Residue, then its C-alpha position, 0 to 999 in steps of 0.5 A: m119468633n125470636s127477639a132478634t127477628t122482631s127487632y129486625q122486623q121492626l127496623q124494617q117497618n121504621l125505615s118504611d114509615l120514614k120513607l127511607e126506601q133505599m135503607s130499607l131496600h139494602l138492609n139485609e145486604v148491609v146487615d150481612f156485610s157487616v156480619r161477615n166483615q166485622v164491621t162496626l155499627i157506626d160503619a154499617l149506618l154510614k154504608l146503609t145511610d149512603h144508599e139512601l143519599h146517593t139515590r136521592e141525589y140521583n133522583r134530584i139531579q134527573a128532576t132537574i134534567k127533566a125540567g130543562a126540557f132538552p131536545h135530547l140527552k146527547e153530551l159532550k162525550d157524544f160529540d164528534f169533534t173530528f167531524q168539525p175541525t174549526i171548533n176549538q175543543q178546549q174552549i168547549l171543555d172550558l165551557a162545560t166547567l161553566r166557568f162563564m156562569e161565574d160572571n153571568k156571561n152569555v155563549i152564542f154558537l153561531g154557524p149554519s144548520g146542521v154543524g152542531k150547535t145545538h148539540l153543544a148547547t144541550s151538552i152544556g145545558i146537561t152538564a149544568a142540570k147534573r150540577r143541580i143548576s136550574t136550566h131550561f132549554v126553549k126554541c126561540h119560536d115557542l118562547i115568543q109564542q109563549l110570550k105572546r100568548a101570556k101577553l094576551e092573557n095578561k100574564l106577561e110579567r109572570r111568563l117573564k119571571h118564569y124565564t128569568k129565574y133560570r140560572l142558565l137559559i138556552i135559547d135555540e134557533i134565533g133567526y130560523l124564523p121571522i120575528d115581527a116587531e111586537d114579538a121583538k119587544l117581548f124578546f128584548q123584555l126578556i133579554d133585558l131582565r137577564y142582562e148581567k144577572q143570569s147567563t144565557l146560551f144562544t144558537t143562531n144560523v145568522n151573523f150578527k150583522g144580519w141580525d136587523s133581518v131577523f128584528p125588523e126595527p134596527k135600533l130594537a135589533n142593536a139594543i138586543l145585540d148590545r146585551i147579548l154580546h156585552h159579556a159573551y163568548v162567541i163560538s163560530i162553527a163552519g163546517e158540514s152538516y152532520r144531518i146531510q153527512n149521515h144521509l149521504s153516508q147511508e145512500i146506496p152506492 
């Protein structure tokens, strides 16, 4: 075994010991490339370290997306704007720049079931996660159940802090299930903690005038709405349900 071979094997071992897996994986490829193209040592090292950095960044992004707990991985490129002509596509694309988060503004998607509210909310959330912005998706009913359980276990403050830490929190399906007075107070606490500090994205099928039917106490409903709408973009969607349309298109004539 010559010294060159020994040095190469030692380098492979060093990279493995340092847990530079991608550099170790691509070492042979980069050495061959360098020899063929007479690349300098610096350029070869640059190419080799790029493999490691790109993979680590990809893994970090995937971890952020996984932590988002999204119901699916549908993005804006998958949304059919032609099916919902009432939606201002440029407005949605602007929201996807996450400019609204610079001022801790909220976003509310309002419309009947099946028009694409959750898809759009998730798409914006995934966009944020890809930029490694802490993001979390939760259905309103599940959120309240978690807060109720935390209160019973004397862990409410900890749970509220958990949901307050996210730079973008997506609360889906407000109004689909009834919320009693005590649950509404828990929901208010979270909204109040995030107010003007972090951005929250909501989806709801209930017009704002009807929120007193969602939250049993009108004063509390107004207080929640006041904090949600004070700094917010409201996108109203009127149209057919994607799910119903897909079902009808699959029916045999």
